[in-house]
Structure formats: C-alpha cells, structure tokens
N, C-alpha and C positions, 0 to 999 in steps of 0.2 A: 497501580491499574491494571486488571485482567481484561483479558479478551471477553470474559462472560459480558463486562459491560456494554460489548457492542452486539450479544445475541438477538436483541429485538428488533436489529434492522435489517435481518434477512440479507446478511452478506452472502457472497460466493465462500466456499472454503479455501479458496485461493485467496480472497480478502482478508479471512481470519488469520490464515498463514502471515499475510502481510502485516497484518495488526499486530501479532504476535511478536514478529521480528521485530518492528517498531517499538512495543513495551519495552524489549531485550536492549536494543540499540540505539535507541531515541531517534533515529532518522532510517531513510530507505531511499536506494536510488533504483532506477530501473534496471540497473546491472543486478543490485541485490535478486531484486525480484525475481530476476531471471535465473539466476542461480537457485533461488528458492523452488521455483518451477520450472524446470529445463525442459519439461515436454509441451509446454504452452508456448505460442505464438508470441513473440514480443508486441506486437499491435496490438493483439487481445491483453496482456499484462499493463498495457499502456492506457488503454480504457478502462481496467479497473481500477487504477489509480486515480483517472480522472475522475470517476465515479465517486471514489471516495472523497475528492475535493470537491465536487458539486454538492454532495451530501453534508458538506461542512464537517468531515471526519479527521482531515488531512488537512494541511497547508503545503502548497507547493512554493518552494523556495528556489529562486536562481531560476536561469534558462538554460537550453541545448543543452549542453553537455554536463553542465554544471547544476542540473535541476537534482535537488532531493526533496524528499516530503518528510514533515512531522506532524506528529500529532496535534492536532488543534485543542 
C-alpha cells in the first residue's frame, strides 16, 4: 500500500507523513508522530490522528499511554 492511495482524501502533509510511516512500520503512536513532526504542538498532532480515525482511515487501539494507531 502506498501513500498515493490516500491522495484523493485531501490530507495535510503531516497526515500523509503519518500514513507513510504507518505503511512502513504498521503502527504509529503519538510519540512516533511527535518525533516525525517535532515543530508541531502535540495537541495538533493528536487532532490529526483523531481526524484520520474519524475518517475511517486509521483504527485506534488501546487507550491512554498504551494507544497506537493502525491502518484500517
């Protein structure tokens, strides 16, 4: 699966970065995402991931500090 498959969804460049990471690593945590985008506020990144879950692109697994996300 490639990031191109998601191009039609008009994602932010950060969200595309997260998907590229997911395609490679199969899962992403908030910490992984913060390391990918160190200049972005953690709350903004949390909203990015929540948006991808809402759009049924990602599945949220676990809760609190044990949370990670996988591709649907």
